[in-house]
N, C-alpha and C positions, 0 to 999 in steps of 0.2 A: 504494500500500500504506500503510495506517495501522498504525503499529507499536504493539502493545499495551504498556501500562505495564509496565516491568520487563524488556522484551525489547529485543534489539539486532540490528542487521544487521552481519555480519562479511564482510571482504574479504581475500583472500589471492592471491598470485601468485608465479610463478617458483620452483617447487620443483625442477624439472629432475631428477626421479627417474630413475635409471638412469645418471647421469653422475657420474664418468667410467665407472663400472661399476655393475651392479645391487648388488653386494656393498658397494661403497664408499658407495653412497647409502642403504643400509638404515638406518643410524642416523638419518638425516634423515627417512626415511619414518616411522619409529617415533615420532619427535618430533612430526611433523605429525599423525599419527593421535592422539597424546595431546592435542594442541591441539584437534582436531575433537571428541574425547570431552568436553573441558571446555566448549567454546563451545556445544555442542548443548543445554546446560542452560538457556540463556537466549536462544538464537538465534531471531529471527523469520525470518531467511533467511541463507543463506551464498552468497557470490559467489566463484567461482574464476576469476581473470582470466588464465588461459593459462599455458603451459609447465609444467603439472603434471608432464609427462613430458619428458625430454630428447629422446625420439623416440617418435612414435606414428603407426602407419599401419594402417588397417583394410582388410585383404583381405576378400574376400567371405565367407569362413568362418574367418578367422584374425585375432587381434589379438596384439600383442607379449606374450611371457611375462613374468610377474612382477607386482609391485605389488598383490598380492591383499589385503594389509592395508588399504591406503588405499581400494581399490575396495570392500572389504567394509564399511568404516566409512561410506563415502558411501551405500552401499545401506541400511545400518541407519538413518542419519539421514533419508534420504528415506522409508523405510518408517514412520518415526515421525511423518511429516507435515510436517517442516520443508522448505521449498523450498530447492533448491540450483540455482544457475545457473552455466553454464560458458561462458567465452569462449575460443576457441582462440587460441593464441599462434603464434609463428613456428616453434616446435619441434613443436607438435602440431596444425598446421593441416590435416593429413590425417585429421582426425576427422570421421566422418559421423554415423551414427545409433546406434552401439553404446551410448553413454551414455543416449540417449533410450529405447532399447528395453530395456536391461538394468537401468538405474538410475532411469529416469523423470526424468532431468536434462536440461533443454533446453540445446542447444548453439548458440551464436551465433558467426558468422564475421565480424561487423562490430560496431562500437560501438553501444550502444543506450541510450535514455533511460529512466530510472525516476524515479518520484516517491515519496518517503517523507515522510510528515507535512508535506506541502506544500513540501518541499525538493526541487529538481530536480537529479538526478544524470545525468552523461554518463559511461558506463562502457564500457571496452574494454581490450584488451591493450596497444595503443599502437604496435605495429610498423607501419611504413609510413605513419605519419601525420606531418603537418608538413613543413617544407622539408628538403631534403637527403636523405641516405641513399639516393641514387639506385641504387647498386649492389644493395642489398638489394631495393629496389622492383622492379627488373628481374628479379631472381632469383625474387621472390615470384610474379610473373606467370607464370613458367615452372612453378613448383611447384603453383600453383593451377589450371593449365590442365587441363581434363578429359582431353585427349589424353595429356598427360604422365603423369597418374595412371594412366590405362589401360595405358600402356606399362610403368610401374613394377610394376603388379600381375602382369605376366608373369614377373617375377623370383621364383624360389622364395623363401619367407620365410627359409630358412636362408642365402640369399645377400643378399636385400634388406634384412633387418633389421640384420645386422652392418655392411653397407656404409653404411647411413644413420646408424647410431650413430657410426661412425668419422668421417664427414663432419660430423656434428652437433657433435662435440667439437673437431675440428681446423680446420674452416673458420671463419675469424673473422667472415665476414658472417653465418653462421648462428648461431654460438655467442654473438655479441654481446660478446665479451671487450673489444673496443675501445670499446664504448659505456659501460662501467661506470665512467665518470669524470664527476664533476660539472663542467658546462661553464660555470657562472655563470648566474644567472637570465635574463639577456638572450639567452643562447645555447641554452637548453634548448628543443629543438624541440617537445616536447609542450606546453610552456607557451605557445609561440608559436601552436601549433595551437589551443589553448584560447582565446587572445585573439581569434583570427579567428572562432571559433565564436560568441563573445560579441557580435560585430558584428551578428549577425542574431537571436540569441535568448539569453536569460539562463539561466544554470545556476548553481546554488549551489556545486556540487562537480563537478570532473572527476577521475575515479578511473581510473588506469592502472597497468600493470605494465611489463614489458619492460626498463626502465632498470636494474634490479637495485640501485637506490639509493632509500632512503627520503627523499622530497623533498616539501616543502610550499611552494608559491609562490602568492602573491596575484596573480591574473591580471586582476582587475577589481573593481569595487565590489561587495562582498559575494559574491565568487566566488574559490574557491581550487582550484588544481590539486594533487592529492596523487599521488605515486608510492609504491607499496606496498613497494618494496624486494625482498627475496628470502628464500628459506629455505636459502641456502647460506652466506652471510656474516653476514646481519643478523637473520634470523628475525623479521621485522617483518610486521605485518598492520594492517588498518584496522578501525575499529569506529564505527558510528553508533548513538547511543543514543536517537534520536528528536528530538534538539535539535542536537547538535554531532557533528562527525566528528573522530576522533583516530587518529594512528598510534601503535602500541604495539609493544614488543619482547616476544617470548615467551621466558621464561627457565625 
């Protein structure tokens, strides 16, 4: 993608709408919608890097109730011709084709490469990458197993959705509460993952979410890992203006 003069690419992650309740997250949803309304004025593209919702599961004919303001704003942005890309996180990994069919937003379940103005980006949510985190990696294999998803669909939504929301908030492996601490540059596993990727191919930028911390770490010559933070404590996002990438706080 060649970014037109005066346009920018925006990146956001980890809104966790619905946590701890839909009512409690409503102010955060309104703030995020306002941000979307502002960035659409000069956006060449918008990337959402997962955990937009604290829980999301697509039954055959049902999706979780709520979040109409953010869904409507995303539909408006797509209808205006601005590309939007969605990477599933560990809280909304049960997303299938609803966004693609209803909003024309492509959904990615794995990290993906993009090139903007000859700068190479490696983009993803970040969960399950790098060394360690073995408990979550085992759990993710169960959650993403087609048979497990088939079994879960047999739970009526009035049972399945409240149960999943409860686990999403209470289970530390899922909620990621234990992860939201800076570990030091040498111990940040996504930075380690980026360094290993650079052994075989150069990337100018690695952009991830998941850690809930705004982080920028130089991982190689002319290569930087950025973590986008979240929309719970930091309200941070990333912006690439065609030349440089910057983390910013939305106030």
